[in-house]
PyMOL Python script that loads the backbone (N, CA, C, O; Angstrom):
from pymol import cmd

cmd.read_pdbstr("""\
ATOM      1  N   MET A   1       0.769  -1.126   0.054  1.00  0.00           N
ATOM      2  CA  MET A   1       0.000  -0.036   0.015  1.00  0.00           C
ATOM      3  C   MET A   1       0.895   1.267  -0.016  1.00  0.00           C
ATOM      4  O   MET A   1       1.778   1.397   0.832  1.00  0.00           O
ATOM      5  N   ALA A   2       0.690   2.190  -0.937  1.00  0.00           N
ATOM      6  CA  ALA A   2       1.474   3.348  -1.042  1.00  0.00           C
ATOM      7  C   ALA A   2       1.123   4.243   0.190  1.00  0.00           C
ATOM      8  O   ALA A   2       0.076   4.095   0.820  1.00  0.00           O
ATOM      9  N   LEU A   3       2.015   5.128   0.474  1.00  0.00           N
ATOM     10  CA  LEU A   3       1.843   6.107   1.587  1.00  0.00           C
ATOM     11  C   LEU A   3       0.610   6.995   1.417  1.00  0.00           C
ATOM     12  O   LEU A   3      -0.001   7.327   2.432  1.00  0.00           O
ATOM     13  N   LYS A   4       0.214   7.388   0.267  1.00  0.00           N
ATOM     14  CA  LYS A   4      -0.902   8.190  -0.045  1.00  0.00           C
ATOM     15  C   LYS A   4      -2.151   7.405   0.223  1.00  0.00           C
ATOM     16  O   LYS A   4      -3.053   7.941   0.867  1.00  0.00           O
ATOM     17  N   ASP A   5      -2.279   6.141  -0.235  1.00  0.00           N
ATOM     18  CA  ASP A   5      -3.387   5.320   0.177  1.00  0.00           C
ATOM     19  C   ASP A   5      -3.502   5.001   1.562  1.00  0.00           C
ATOM     20  O   ASP A   5      -4.612   4.997   2.094  1.00  0.00           O
ATOM     21  N   PHE A   6      -2.407   4.718   2.231  1.00  0.00           N
ATOM     22  CA  PHE A   6      -2.335   4.548   3.686  1.00  0.00           C
ATOM     23  C   PHE A   6      -2.982   5.622   4.492  1.00  0.00           C
ATOM     24  O   PHE A   6      -3.732   5.418   5.447  1.00  0.00           O
ATOM     25  N   TYR A   7      -2.598   6.876   3.986  1.00  0.00           N
ATOM     26  CA  TYR A   7      -2.981   8.086   4.596  1.00  0.00           C
ATOM     27  C   TYR A   7      -4.463   8.340   4.485  1.00  0.00           C
ATOM     28  O   TYR A   7      -5.166   8.746   5.410  1.00  0.00           O
ATOM     29  N   ARG A   8      -4.864   8.065   3.278  1.00  0.00           N
ATOM     30  CA  ARG A   8      -6.403   8.221   2.861  1.00  0.00           C
ATOM     31  C   ARG A   8      -7.171   7.340   3.732  1.00  0.00           C
ATOM     32  O   ARG A   8      -8.177   7.801   4.271  1.00  0.00           O
ATOM     33  N   LYS A   9      -6.772   5.938   3.970  1.00  0.00           N
ATOM     34  CA  LYS A   9      -7.473   5.005   4.796  1.00  0.00           C
ATOM     35  C   LYS A   9      -7.549   5.334   6.222  1.00  0.00           C
ATOM     36  O   LYS A   9      -8.573   5.190   6.891  1.00  0.00           O
ATOM     37  N   GLU A  10      -6.406   5.792   6.677  1.00  0.00           N
ATOM     38  CA  GLU A  10      -6.377   6.254   8.112  1.00  0.00           C
ATOM     39  C   GLU A  10      -7.208   7.438   8.395  1.00  0.00           C
ATOM     40  O   GLU A  10      -7.837   7.567   9.446  1.00  0.00           O
ATOM     41  N   LYS A  11      -7.199   8.315   7.418  1.00  0.00           N
ATOM     42  CA  LYS A  11      -8.095   9.574   7.646  1.00  0.00           C
ATOM     43  C   LYS A  11      -9.581   9.162   7.539  1.00  0.00           C
ATOM     44  O   LYS A  11     -10.412   9.720   8.255  1.00  0.00           O
ATOM     45  N   TYR A  12      -9.932   8.205   6.665  1.00  0.00           N
ATOM     46  CA  TYR A  12     -11.275   7.825   6.570  1.00  0.00           C
ATOM     47  C   TYR A  12     -11.787   7.140   7.734  1.00  0.00           C
ATOM     48  O   TYR A  12     -12.914   7.384   8.165  1.00  0.00           O
ATOM     49  N   ILE A  13     -10.925   6.200   8.322  1.00  0.00           N
ATOM     50  CA  ILE A  13     -11.419   5.568   9.482  1.00  0.00           C
ATOM     51  C   ILE A  13     -11.526   6.532  10.663  1.00  0.00           C
ATOM     52  O   ILE A  13     -12.476   6.455  11.442  1.00  0.00           O
ATOM     53  N   ALA A  14     -10.523   7.471  10.801  1.00  0.00           N
ATOM     54  CA  ALA A  14     -10.683   8.518  11.849  1.00  0.00           C
ATOM     55  C   ALA A  14     -11.911   9.349  11.763  1.00  0.00           C
ATOM     56  O   ALA A  14     -12.394   9.830  12.788  1.00  0.00           O
ATOM     57  N   LEU A  15     -12.462   9.551  10.546  1.00  0.00           N
ATOM     58  CA  LEU A  15     -13.556  10.424  10.318  1.00  0.00           C
ATOM     59  C   LEU A  15     -14.852   9.606  10.494  1.00  0.00           C
ATOM     60  O   LEU A  15     -15.889  10.149  10.873  1.00  0.00           O
ATOM     61  N   HIS A  16     -14.780   8.403  10.235  1.00  0.00           N
ATOM     62  CA  HIS A  16     -16.069   7.637  10.173  1.00  0.00           C
ATOM     63  C   HIS A  16     -16.247   6.571  11.396  1.00  0.00           C
ATOM     64  O   HIS A  16     -17.298   5.938  11.494  1.00  0.00           O
ATOM     65  N   ALA A  17     -15.211   6.401  12.297  1.00  0.00           N
ATOM     66  CA  ALA A  17     -15.246   5.251  13.205  1.00  0.00           C
ATOM     67  C   ALA A  17     -16.104   5.671  14.443  1.00  0.00           C
ATOM     68  O   ALA A  17     -16.569   4.792  15.168  1.00  0.00           O
ATOM     69  N   GLN A  18     -16.324   6.994  14.701  1.00  0.00           N
ATOM     70  CA  GLN A  18     -17.133   7.477  15.871  1.00  0.00           C
ATOM     71  C   GLN A  18     -18.285   8.264  15.362  1.00  0.00           C
ATOM     72  O   GLN A  18     -18.157   9.036  14.412  1.00  0.00           O
ATOM     73  N   SER A  19     -19.426   8.074  15.993  1.00  0.00           N
ATOM     74  CA  SER A  19     -20.672   8.826  15.587  1.00  0.00           C
ATOM     75  C   SER A  19     -20.577  10.287  16.072  1.00  0.00           C
ATOM     76  O   SER A  19     -19.881  10.546  17.054  1.00  0.00           O
ATOM     77  N   SER A  20     -21.226  11.209  15.442  1.00  0.00           N
ATOM     78  CA  SER A  20     -21.234  12.671  15.878  1.00  0.00           C
ATOM     79  C   SER A  20     -21.681  12.635  17.372  1.00  0.00           C
ATOM     80  O   SER A  20     -21.016  13.328  18.142  1.00  0.00           O
ATOM     81  N   ARG A  21     -22.689  11.939  17.866  1.00  0.00           N
ATOM     82  CA  ARG A  21     -23.182  11.809  19.121  1.00  0.00           C
ATOM     83  C   ARG A  21     -22.134  11.464  20.117  1.00  0.00           C
ATOM     84  O   ARG A  21     -21.953  12.107  21.151  1.00  0.00           O
ATOM     85  N   PHE A  22     -21.414  10.357  19.736  1.00  0.00           N
ATOM     86  CA  PHE A  22     -20.338   9.879  20.633  1.00  0.00           C
ATOM     87  C   PHE A  22     -19.206  11.016  20.724  1.00  0.00           C
ATOM     88  O   PHE A  22     -18.719  11.281  21.823  1.00  0.00           O
ATOM     89  N   ARG A  23     -18.810  11.653  19.619  1.00  0.00           N
ATOM     90  CA  ARG A  23     -17.841  12.653  19.822  1.00  0.00           C
ATOM     91  C   ARG A  23     -18.378  13.868  20.716  1.00  0.00           C
ATOM     92  O   ARG A  23     -17.606  14.396  21.516  1.00  0.00           O
ATOM     93  N   ILE A  24     -19.604  14.283  20.593  1.00  0.00           N
ATOM     94  CA  ILE A  24     -20.094  15.299  21.348  1.00  0.00           C
ATOM     95  C   ILE A  24     -20.134  14.926  22.863  1.00  0.00           C
ATOM     96  O   ILE A  24     -19.758  15.745  23.702  1.00  0.00           O
ATOM     97  N   VAL A  25     -20.557  13.775  23.188  1.00  0.00           N
ATOM     98  CA  VAL A  25     -20.574  13.394  24.629  1.00  0.00           C
ATOM     99  C   VAL A  25     -19.041  13.237  24.987  1.00  0.00           C
ATOM    100  O   VAL A  25     -18.697  13.640  26.098  1.00  0.00           O
ATOM    101  N   LYS A  26     -18.182  12.742  24.231  1.00  0.00           N
ATOM    102  CA  LYS A  26     -16.749  12.518  24.697  1.00  0.00           C
ATOM    103  C   LYS A  26     -16.151  13.967  24.946  1.00  0.00           C
ATOM    104  O   LYS A  26     -15.552  14.134  26.008  1.00  0.00           O
ATOM    105  N   TYR A  27     -16.246  14.881  24.182  1.00  0.00           N
ATOM    106  CA  TYR A  27     -15.771  16.192  24.386  1.00  0.00           C
ATOM    107  C   TYR A  27     -16.339  16.850  25.600  1.00  0.00           C
ATOM    108  O   TYR A  27     -15.643  17.496  26.383  1.00  0.00           O
ATOM    109  N   ILE A  28     -17.700  16.657  25.743  1.00  0.00           N
ATOM    110  CA  ILE A  28     -18.376  17.264  27.010  1.00  0.00           C
ATOM    111  C   ILE A  28     -17.689  16.734  28.265  1.00  0.00           C
ATOM    112  O   ILE A  28     -17.358  17.458  29.204  1.00  0.00           O
ATOM    113  N   VAL A  29     -17.479  15.268  28.206  1.00  0.00           N
ATOM    114  CA  VAL A  29     -16.965  14.532  29.394  1.00  0.00           C
ATOM    115  C   VAL A  29     -15.459  15.086  29.646  1.00  0.00           C
ATOM    116  O   VAL A  29     -15.072  15.357  30.783  1.00  0.00           O
ATOM    117  N   LEU A  30     -14.734  15.215  28.626  1.00  0.00           N
ATOM    118  CA  LEU A  30     -13.331  15.833  28.752  1.00  0.00           C
ATOM    119  C   LEU A  30     -13.415  17.257  29.273  1.00  0.00           C
ATOM    120  O   LEU A  30     -12.629  17.664  30.129  1.00  0.00           O
ATOM    121  N   LEU A  31     -14.274  17.933  28.806  1.00  0.00           N
ATOM    122  CA  LEU A  31     -14.339  19.334  29.307  1.00  0.00           C
ATOM    123  C   LEU A  31     -14.612  19.403  30.878  1.00  0.00           C
ATOM    124  O   LEU A  31     -13.968  20.084  31.675  1.00  0.00           O
ATOM    125  N   VAL A  32     -15.714  18.547  31.175  1.00  0.00           N
ATOM    126  CA  VAL A  32     -16.084  18.586  32.565  1.00  0.00           C
ATOM    127  C   VAL A  32     -14.970  18.021  33.556  1.00  0.00           C
ATOM    128  O   VAL A  32     -14.733  18.518  34.657  1.00  0.00           O
ATOM    129  N   VAL A  33     -14.320  16.918  33.016  1.00  0.00           N
ATOM    130  CA  VAL A  33     -13.041  16.419  33.845  1.00  0.00           C
ATOM    131  C   VAL A  33     -11.982  17.443  33.927  1.00  0.00           C
ATOM    132  O   VAL A  33     -11.379  17.687  34.972  1.00  0.00           O
ATOM    133  N   ALA A  34     -11.763  18.052  32.772  1.00  0.00           N
ATOM    134  CA  ALA A  34     -10.683  19.140  32.731  1.00  0.00           C
ATOM    135  C   ALA A  34     -10.932  20.246  33.798  1.00  0.00           C
ATOM    136  O   ALA A  34     -10.001  20.617  34.513  1.00  0.00           O
ATOM    137  N   VAL A  35     -12.172  20.772  33.912  1.00  0.00           N
ATOM    138  CA  VAL A  35     -12.612  21.760  34.769  1.00  0.00           C
ATOM    139  C   VAL A  35     -12.556  21.283  36.223  1.00  0.00           C
ATOM    140  O   VAL A  35     -12.170  22.042  37.112  1.00  0.00           O
ATOM    141  N   GLY A  36     -12.948  19.999  36.468  1.00  0.00           N
ATOM    142  CA  GLY A  36     -12.858  19.541  37.763  1.00  0.00           C
ATOM    143  C   GLY A  36     -11.331  19.355  38.241  1.00  0.00           C
ATOM    144  O   GLY A  36     -11.006  19.631  39.396  1.00  0.00           O
ATOM    145  N   VAL A  37     -10.577  18.958  37.461  1.00  0.00           N
ATOM    146  CA  VAL A  37      -9.067  18.677  37.768  1.00  0.00           C
ATOM    147  C   VAL A  37      -8.454  20.215  37.958  1.00  0.00           C
ATOM    148  O   VAL A  37      -7.640  20.466  38.847  1.00  0.00           O
ATOM    149  N   TYR A  38      -8.884  21.098  37.128  1.00  0.00           N
ATOM    150  CA  TYR A  38      -8.281  22.337  37.262  1.00  0.00           C
ATOM    151  C   TYR A  38      -8.730  22.849  38.639  1.00  0.00           C
ATOM    152  O   TYR A  38      -7.851  23.248  39.404  1.00  0.00           O
ATOM    153  N   ALA A  39      -9.940  22.874  39.003  1.00  0.00           N
ATOM    154  CA  ALA A  39     -10.409  23.339  40.193  1.00  0.00           C
ATOM    155  C   ALA A  39      -9.832  22.695  41.465  1.00  0.00           C
ATOM    156  O   ALA A  39      -9.757  23.319  42.523  1.00  0.00           O
ATOM    157  N   TRP A  40      -9.423  21.405  41.318  1.00  0.00           N
ATOM    158  CA  TRP A  40      -8.875  20.711  42.353  1.00  0.00           C
ATOM    159  C   TRP A  40      -7.325  20.731  42.414  1.00  0.00           C
ATOM    160  O   TRP A  40      -6.740  20.804  43.496  1.00  0.00           O
ATOM    161  N   MET A  41      -6.683  20.667  41.245  1.00  0.00           N
ATOM    162  CA  MET A  41      -5.131  20.670  41.162  1.00  0.00           C
ATOM    163  C   MET A  41      -4.538  21.742  40.546  1.00  0.00           C
ATOM    164  O   MET A  41      -3.373  22.011  40.839  1.00  0.00           O
ATOM    165  N   GLY A  42      -5.177  22.441  39.692  1.00  0.00           N
ATOM    166  CA  GLY A  42      -4.521  23.488  38.871  1.00  0.00           C
ATOM    167  C   GLY A  42      -4.210  23.161  37.451  1.00  0.00           C
ATOM    168  O   GLY A  42      -4.365  22.024  37.005  1.00  0.00           O
ATOM    169  N   LEU A  43      -3.729  24.261  36.672  1.00  0.00           N
ATOM    170  CA  LEU A  43      -3.429  24.023  35.327  1.00  0.00           C
ATOM    171  C   LEU A  43      -2.380  22.974  34.928  1.00  0.00           C
ATOM    172  O   LEU A  43      -2.515  22.336  33.883  1.00  0.00           O
ATOM    173  N   ALA A  44      -1.351  22.794  35.741  1.00  0.00           N
ATOM    174  CA  ALA A  44      -0.334  21.885  35.452  1.00  0.00           C
ATOM    175  C   ALA A  44      -0.891  20.499  35.439  1.00  0.00           C
ATOM    176  O   ALA A  44      -0.570  19.705  34.555  1.00  0.00           O
ATOM    177  N   ALA A  45      -1.722  20.191  36.403  1.00  0.00           N
ATOM    178  CA  ALA A  45      -2.298  18.783  36.441  1.00  0.00           C
ATOM    179  C   ALA A  45      -3.266  18.622  35.289  1.00  0.00           C
ATOM    180  O   ALA A  45      -3.471  17.487  34.859  1.00  0.00           O
ATOM    181  N   VAL A  46      -3.894  19.698  34.741  1.00  0.00           N
ATOM    182  CA  VAL A  46      -4.711  19.424  33.604  1.00  0.00           C
ATOM    183  C   VAL A  46      -3.792  19.166  32.378  1.00  0.00           C
ATOM    184  O   VAL A  46      -4.109  18.308  31.554  1.00  0.00           O
ATOM    185  N   GLY A  47      -2.731  19.851  32.257  1.00  0.00           N
ATOM    186  CA  GLY A  47      -1.737  19.554  31.113  1.00  0.00           C
ATOM    187  C   GLY A  47      -1.223  18.113  31.280  1.00  0.00           C
ATOM    188  O   GLY A  47      -1.092  17.392  30.291  1.00  0.00           O
ATOM    189  N   LEU A  48      -0.944  17.705  32.464  1.00  0.00           N
ATOM    190  CA  LEU A  48      -0.345  16.357  32.720  1.00  0.00           C
ATOM    191  C   LEU A  48      -1.291  15.279  32.372  1.00  0.00           C
ATOM    192  O   LEU A  48      -0.905  14.253  31.811  1.00  0.00           O
ATOM    193  N   LEU A  49      -2.634  15.509  32.720  1.00  0.00           N
ATOM    194  CA  LEU A  49      -3.795  14.763  32.409  1.00  0.00           C
ATOM    195  C   LEU A  49      -4.040  14.468  31.006  1.00  0.00           C
ATOM    196  O   LEU A  49      -4.242  13.315  30.626  1.00  0.00           O
ATOM    197  N   PHE A  50      -4.029  15.536  30.173  1.00  0.00           N
ATOM    198  CA  PHE A  50      -4.177  15.565  28.834  1.00  0.00           C
ATOM    199  C   PHE A  50      -3.061  14.867  28.169  1.00  0.00           C
ATOM    200  O   PHE A  50      -3.304  14.120  27.221  1.00  0.00           O
ATOM    201  N   LEU A  51      -1.832  15.057  28.600  1.00  0.00           N
ATOM    202  CA  LEU A  51      -0.605  14.378  28.097  1.00  0.00           C
ATOM    203  C   LEU A  51      -0.697  12.784  28.277  1.00  0.00           C
ATOM    204  O   LEU A  51      -0.394  11.960  27.413  1.00  0.00           O
ATOM    205  N   LEU A  52      -1.151  12.527  29.507  1.00  0.00           N
ATOM    206  CA  LEU A  52      -1.289  11.002  29.637  1.00  0.00           C
ATOM    207  C   LEU A  52      -2.437  10.400  28.944  1.00  0.00           C
ATOM    208  O   LEU A  52      -2.351   9.265  28.476  1.00  0.00           O
ATOM    209  N   LEU A  53      -3.580  11.151  28.849  1.00  0.00           N
ATOM    210  CA  LEU A  53      -4.645  10.651  28.138  1.00  0.00           C
ATOM    211  C   LEU A  53      -4.299  10.708  26.489  1.00  0.00           C
ATOM    212  O   LEU A  53      -4.858   9.914  25.732  1.00  0.00           O
ATOM    213  N   SER A  54      -3.526  11.507  26.089  1.00  0.00           N
ATOM    214  CA  SER A  54      -3.086  11.500  24.625  1.00  0.00           C
ATOM    215  C   SER A  54      -2.159  10.231  24.360  1.00  0.00           C
ATOM    216  O   SER A  54      -2.236   9.537  23.347  1.00  0.00           O
ATOM    217  N   LEU A  55      -1.267  10.025  25.420  1.00  0.00           N
ATOM    218  CA  LEU A  55      -0.293   8.713  25.227  1.00  0.00           C
ATOM    219  C   LEU A  55      -1.207   7.462  25.311  1.00  0.00           C
ATOM    220  O   LEU A  55      -0.996   6.497  24.576  1.00  0.00           O
ATOM    221  N   ALA A  56      -2.200   7.478  26.188  1.00  0.00           N
ATOM    222  CA  ALA A  56      -3.028   6.335  26.294  1.00  0.00           C
ATOM    223  C   ALA A  56      -3.931   6.125  24.999  1.00  0.00           C
ATOM    224  O   ALA A  56      -4.200   5.003  24.569  1.00  0.00           O
ATOM    225  N   GLY A  57      -4.322   7.169  24.487  1.00  0.00           N
ATOM    226  CA  GLY A  57      -5.138   7.036  23.188  1.00  0.00           C
ATOM    227  C   GLY A  57      -4.292   6.666  22.088  1.00  0.00           C
ATOM    228  O   GLY A  57      -4.840   5.955  21.246  1.00  0.00           O
ATOM    229  N   ILE A  58      -3.069   6.977  21.884  1.00  0.00           N
ATOM    230  CA  ILE A  58      -2.157   6.674  20.830  1.00  0.00           C
ATOM    231  C   ILE A  58      -1.876   5.039  21.054  1.00  0.00           C
ATOM    232  O   ILE A  58      -1.868   4.270  20.093  1.00  0.00           O
ATOM    233  N   CYS A  59      -1.672   4.640  22.282  1.00  0.00           N
ATOM    234  CA  CYS A  59      -1.376   3.308  22.513  1.00  0.00           C
ATOM    235  C   CYS A  59      -2.601   2.479  22.145  1.00  0.00           C
ATOM    236  O   CYS A  59      -2.487   1.422  21.524  1.00  0.00           O
ATOM    237  N   LEU A  60      -3.799   2.983  22.546  1.00  0.00           N
ATOM    238  CA  LEU A  60      -5.118   2.248  22.245  1.00  0.00           C
ATOM    239  C   LEU A  60      -5.323   2.188  20.777  1.00  0.00           C
ATOM    240  O   LEU A  60      -5.873   1.206  20.278  1.00  0.00           O
ATOM    241  N   HIS A  61      -4.872   3.276  19.993  1.00  0.00           N
ATOM    242  CA  HIS A  61      -5.114   3.255  18.545  1.00  0.00           C
ATOM    243  C   HIS A  61      -4.271   2.182  17.905  1.00  0.00           C
ATOM    244  O   HIS A  61      -4.706   1.519  16.964  1.00  0.00           O
ATOM    245  N   PHE A  62      -3.088   2.012  18.401  1.00  0.00           N
ATOM    246  CA  PHE A  62      -2.106   1.088  17.728  1.00  0.00           C
ATOM    247  C   PHE A  62      -2.564  -0.429  18.155  1.00  0.00           C
ATOM    248  O   PHE A  62      -2.436  -1.390  17.396  1.00  0.00           O
ATOM    249  N   PHE A  63      -3.079  -0.504  19.393  1.00  0.00           N
ATOM    250  CA  PHE A  63      -3.631  -1.747  19.819  1.00  0.00           C
ATOM    251  C   PHE A  63      -4.720  -2.297  18.974  1.00  0.00           C
ATOM    252  O   PHE A  63      -4.715  -3.450  18.543  1.00  0.00           O
ATOM    253  N   PHE A  64      -5.687  -1.390  18.746  1.00  0.00           N
ATOM    254  CA  PHE A  64      -6.859  -1.760  17.940  1.00  0.00           C
ATOM    255  C   PHE A  64      -6.434  -1.960  16.453  1.00  0.00           C
ATOM    256  O   PHE A  64      -7.025  -2.805  15.780  1.00  0.00           O
ATOM    257  N   ARG A  65      -5.483  -1.253  15.947  1.00  0.00           N
ATOM    258  CA  ARG A  65      -4.965  -1.388  14.679  1.00  0.00           C
ATOM    259  C   ARG A  65      -4.273  -2.675  14.453  1.00  0.00           C
ATOM    260  O   ARG A  65      -4.342  -3.279  13.382  1.00  0.00           O
ATOM    261  N   TRP A  66      -3.581  -3.098  15.515  1.00  0.00           N
ATOM    262  CA  TRP A  66      -3.013  -4.379  15.579  1.00  0.00           C
ATOM    263  C   TRP A  66      -3.973  -5.546  15.539  1.00  0.00           C
ATOM    264  O   TRP A  66      -3.809  -6.469  14.741  1.00  0.00           O
ATOM    265  N   LYS A  67      -4.957  -5.507  16.383  1.00  0.00           N
ATOM    266  CA  LYS A  67      -5.905  -6.549  16.524  1.00  0.00           C
ATOM    267  C   LYS A  67      -7.020  -6.670  15.425  1.00  0.00           C
ATOM    268  O   LYS A  67      -7.622  -7.725  15.223  1.00  0.00           O
ATOM    269  N   THR A  68      -7.254  -5.490  14.720  1.00  0.00           N
ATOM    270  CA  THR A  68      -8.079  -5.536  13.544  1.00  0.00           C
ATOM    271  C   THR A  68      -7.323  -5.721  12.232  1.00  0.00           C
ATOM    272  O   THR A  68      -7.905  -5.675  11.148  1.00  0.00           O
ATOM    273  N   GLU A  69      -6.060  -5.922  12.352  1.00  0.00           N
ATOM    274  CA  GLU A  69      -5.187  -6.050  11.149  1.00  0.00           C
ATOM    275  C   GLU A  69      -5.283  -5.030  10.287  1.00  0.00           C
ATOM    276  O   GLU A  69      -5.594  -5.231   9.113  1.00  0.00           O
ATOM    277  N   GLY A  70      -5.017  -3.758  10.791  1.00  0.00           N
ATOM    278  CA  GLY A  70      -5.041  -2.444   9.940  1.00  0.00           C
ATOM    279  C   GLY A  70      -6.484  -2.265   9.502  1.00  0.00           C
ATOM    280  O   GLY A  70      -6.780  -2.068   8.323  1.00  0.00           O
ATOM    281  N   TRP A  71      -7.370  -2.338  10.484  1.00  0.00           N
ATOM    282  CA  TRP A  71      -8.787  -1.953  10.198  1.00  0.00           C
ATOM    283  C   TRP A  71      -9.548  -2.851   9.172  1.00  0.00           C
ATOM    284  O   TRP A  71     -10.575  -2.440   8.631  1.00  0.00           O
ATOM    285  N   THR A  72      -8.979  -4.191   8.891  1.00  0.00           N
ATOM    286  CA  THR A  72      -9.518  -4.800   7.879  1.00  0.00           C
ATOM    287  C   THR A  72     -10.640  -5.780   8.423  1.00  0.00           C
ATOM    288  O   THR A  72     -11.479  -6.207   7.630  1.00  0.00           O
ATOM    289  N   LYS A  73     -10.671  -6.132   9.709  1.00  0.00           N
ATOM    290  CA  LYS A  73     -11.570  -7.107  10.193  1.00  0.00           C
ATOM    291  C   LYS A  73     -12.130  -6.684  11.559  1.00  0.00           C
ATOM    292  O   LYS A  73     -11.449  -5.948  12.274  1.00  0.00           O
ATOM    293  N   SER A  74     -13.234  -7.076  11.922  1.00  0.00           N
ATOM    294  CA  SER A  74     -13.840  -6.720  13.116  1.00  0.00           C
ATOM    295  C   SER A  74     -13.216  -7.377  14.290  1.00  0.00           C
ATOM    296  O   SER A  74     -12.705  -8.492  14.180  1.00  0.00           O
ATOM    297  N   TRP A  75     -13.242  -6.675  15.496  1.00  0.00           N
ATOM    298  CA  TRP A  75     -12.587  -7.181  16.815  1.00  0.00           C
ATOM    299  C   TRP A  75     -13.256  -6.520  17.940  1.00  0.00           C
ATOM    300  O   TRP A  75     -13.400  -5.297  17.944  1.00  0.00           O
ATOM    301  N   GLY A  76     -13.655  -7.237  18.855  1.00  0.00           N
ATOM    302  CA  GLY A  76     -14.291  -6.660  20.160  1.00  0.00           C
ATOM    303  C   GLY A  76     -15.515  -5.712  19.636  1.00  0.00           C
ATOM    304  O   GLY A  76     -16.343  -6.086  18.806  1.00  0.00           O
ATOM    305  N   LEU A  77     -15.496  -4.462  20.238  1.00  0.00           N
ATOM    306  CA  LEU A  77     -16.597  -3.505  20.001  1.00  0.00           C
ATOM    307  C   LEU A  77     -16.406  -2.882  18.530  1.00  0.00           C
ATOM    308  O   LEU A  77     -17.352  -2.355  17.944  1.00  0.00           O
ATOM    309  N   TYR A  78     -15.218  -2.970  18.017  1.00  0.00           N
ATOM    310  CA  TYR A  78     -14.969  -2.341  16.681  1.00  0.00           C
ATOM    311  C   TYR A  78     -15.472  -3.363  15.491  1.00  0.00           C
ATOM    312  O   TYR A  78     -15.118  -4.538  15.384  1.00  0.00           O
ATOM    313  N   LYS A  79     -16.410  -2.629  14.586  1.00  0.00           N
ATOM    314  CA  LYS A  79     -16.950  -3.309  13.553  1.00  0.00           C
ATOM    315  C   LYS A  79     -16.231  -2.724  12.290  1.00  0.00           C
ATOM    316  O   LYS A  79     -16.078  -1.510  12.153  1.00  0.00           O
ATOM    317  N   ARG A  80     -15.823  -3.591  11.425  1.00  0.00           N
ATOM    318  CA  ARG A  80     -15.129  -3.210  10.182  1.00  0.00           C
ATOM    319  C   ARG A  80     -15.969  -2.175   9.417  1.00  0.00           C
ATOM    320  O   ARG A  80     -17.165  -2.342   9.179  1.00  0.00           O
ATOM    321  N   ILE A  81     -15.274  -1.114   9.056  1.00  0.00           N
ATOM    322  CA  ILE A  81     -15.871   0.005   8.303  1.00  0.00           C
ATOM    323  C   ILE A  81     -15.320  -0.323   6.913  1.00  0.00           C
ATOM    324  O   ILE A  81     -14.110  -0.456   6.734  1.00  0.00           O
ATOM    325  N   PRO A  82     -16.245  -0.454   5.905  1.00  0.00           N
ATOM    326  CA  PRO A  82     -15.825  -0.667   4.510  1.00  0.00           C
ATOM    327  C   PRO A  82     -15.218   0.695   4.073  1.00  0.00           C
ATOM    328  O   PRO A  82     -15.803   1.765   4.238  1.00  0.00           O
ATOM    329  N   PHE A  83     -13.939   0.556   3.476  1.00  0.00           N
ATOM    330  CA  PHE A  83     -13.140   1.821   3.003  1.00  0.00           C
ATOM    331  C   PHE A  83     -13.589   1.944   1.507  1.00  0.00           C
ATOM    332  O   PHE A  83     -13.725   0.993   0.736  1.00  0.00           O
ATOM    333  N   GLU A  84     -13.780   3.160   1.242  1.00  0.00           N
ATOM    334  CA  GLU A  84     -14.252   3.509  -0.180  1.00  0.00           C
ATOM    335  C   GLU A  84     -13.319   3.242  -1.265  1.00  0.00           C
ATOM    336  O   GLU A  84     -13.750   3.180  -2.417  1.00  0.00           O
ATOM    337  N   GLY A  85     -11.935   3.058  -0.979  1.00  0.00           N
ATOM    338  CA  GLY A  85     -11.043   2.643  -1.903  1.00  0.00           C
ATOM    339  C   GLY A  85     -10.845   1.227  -2.174  1.00  0.00           C
ATOM    340  O   GLY A  85     -10.092   0.865  -3.079  1.00  0.00           O
ATOM    341  N   GLU A  86     -11.607   0.246  -1.294  1.00  0.00           N
ATOM    342  CA  GLU A  86     -11.497  -1.100  -1.405  1.00  0.00           C
ATOM    343  C   GLU A  86     -12.217  -1.649  -2.552  1.00  0.00           C
ATOM    344  O   GLU A  86     -12.199  -2.860  -2.770  1.00  0.00           O
TER     345      GLU A  86
END
""", "prot")
cmd.dss("prot")
cmd.show_as("cartoon", "prot")
cmd.util.cbc("prot")
cmd.orient("prot")
């Protein structure tokens, strides 16, 4: 797979893997947690929290990518999304 095709597939999966409702709820929860941590521990703790959550998200992304063999088969809660280039 060429780099251009790889990028297009990853972008397609990133845009279509979560519903709009899920994304809205996710960002509301992140905002509420950030405000709570800021009130409790301050801005440095919020920065550290988002750094750790970002690292966990990247690890989870690669874990799912490995288990789904590059988004080509279903695994766990992830259901295969047909890619328009396939």
